[in-house]
N, C-alpha and C positions, 0 to 999 in steps of 0.2 A: 504494500500500500504506500503510495507516494505521500510524503508529508506536505501539508499546506504551506503557503507562502512564507510566513514568518517563522514557522517551525523547522523548515528545511535547512536553515543556516546555523545549525548548532555545531557544525564542523568548521574549524578555522581554515579559510582559504587564503590564497595569495592576496596581498593588498591590491594588486592591479585588478584582479577579478572582482574583489569587493568594491573598488572604486567604480568600475565600469557598470556594475549593476545598480549601485546606490546613488551615484551622483545625479542621474536624471530624476530619480524619485525625490531626493532632497531638494533639488532645484524646483521641481513642481510644487512640493509642499510649501516652500518659501514664497513662491509667486501666488499660490492659492490663498495664502495667509497674509497677503498684503504687501509683500516686498516687491518693488519694481524690478525689472529684469537686471538692471545694473547692480542694485543692492543685493539681489538674490545671487548673482554671480560672485560678488565680493564675499558675502556671508558663506556661501557654499565653499568657496575657496578656503576661507578660514576654518570652516568645519572639517574639511578634508585634510588640511594641513595638520590640524590638531589630531585628527584620527590617524594620520600617517605617523606622526611622532609617537603616538600612544598605542599603535596597533599591536606591538609585541606584548603589551600589558592586557589587551582585551582577552577575556576568558569566555569562550562560547558556553561553557556550563553555567555561568552566572546569568547571562542574558543573551538573547538572540542578536544578530547583527542589526536587525531592524530596531530593537529597543535601544541598543547602544548608540547607533548613529542618530536616531531621531531624538533621543534625550539631549544630545549635543545640539541638534538643530533647533529644537523647541526653545532651549535656553538662549541660544544665540539670537533667535528671532525676538524673544521677549526683550533682550538687551538692546537690540536694534531699535525697538519701540521707545526705550528709555533714552537713547542717545544715538550717536552715529554708528554705522556698521563697524568702523574701525575700532570702536570701543567695546565691541561685543565680547571678545575674548577676555578683556580685562575684567569686565563685570561678571562674565560667566564663570570663569575659573579662579578669579581672585589673584591673578598674576599678570605681570606686564607682558605684552606681546613679544618683547625681546627675550623672554625666557629666563629672566634674572633669578626667579625663585627656584628652589630645589625641586628637581623633577620628581623625586620620590614623594614629596608632599603633594604635588599636583596630581600624581597618579592616585594617591590615597583619597584625595578630595573627589576625583572623578569616580573612583570606585564606590565611594560612599553615596554619591548622588545617584549613580546608576542603580545601586542596590535599593535606595529609597523609591525610585521610580518603579522598579520591578516589583517591589513589595506592595506598593500602592496599587499597581495594576492587578496584582494577584487578588487583592481584596475586593475588587469589583465583581459583581455577579457575572457569570461566564458570558451570557448573551450581551451584556453591556460592554464587557471587556472586548469581545470580538468586534462589536460595532465601533468602539473607540479606536481600536487598532486599525480597522479598515479606513477610518476617517483621518486620523492624525498621523499614522505611520505609512499607510499606503496611498494616501491622498485621494481617496474616492469621495465623490460628492454624496450628499444625502440621498438624492434620487438613485444614484448608482447602488448605494448600500441597500436602499429599500427594495430595489429590483433583485439584487443578489440574495437578500434574506427573506423576501416575500412579505415584508412589513410595509405598513403605510409610512410615507415620509414623516408624518407627524410623530409616529412612534419612534422612528430613528432619532429625530430631534430630541424627544423626551429622554431617550437613553443617553444621548450625548450630553444633555444638560445635567442629568443625574451623575454622569461620570465626572464631569467638571467639578460639580459641587463636592462629590466624594473625594476626588483627588486633591482638591484644594484643602480640604479638612485634614487629609492624611499627610500632606507634605508640609 
């Protein structure tokens, strides 16, 4: 039985394979969530630069590739909304973009954040978690999710709203 989208990436692949699969998805996520093309390219570049630097520390047993890269993307997007895209990594990871801080400390902070996101997602009801992953990590629209799941678009929106409320409380 073939594993579904986000489940099939529990085996660590080469960074190039990872990049070629996830860059277009992250770029789409950024543009769907309000970043212009230029900002999306800048932020995606920062996300994948950080991912490349930390790829050796990524543990597939802890989180799927999807969870790992999109936790970075979501945080960078939030930080872009707070300031300029060039400040995204400073706010996101608490270190200067020139890498002046200890890389072990950065890796520990990233691991802690990734674990918090993964734990929060696990606490969502299964159906809500699946819808949230389709929306936020795979970039599907609410009508696409509704069609795929057989739910009414309003039901999909209700699940997403509930997921946001729950995740905000847990994080």
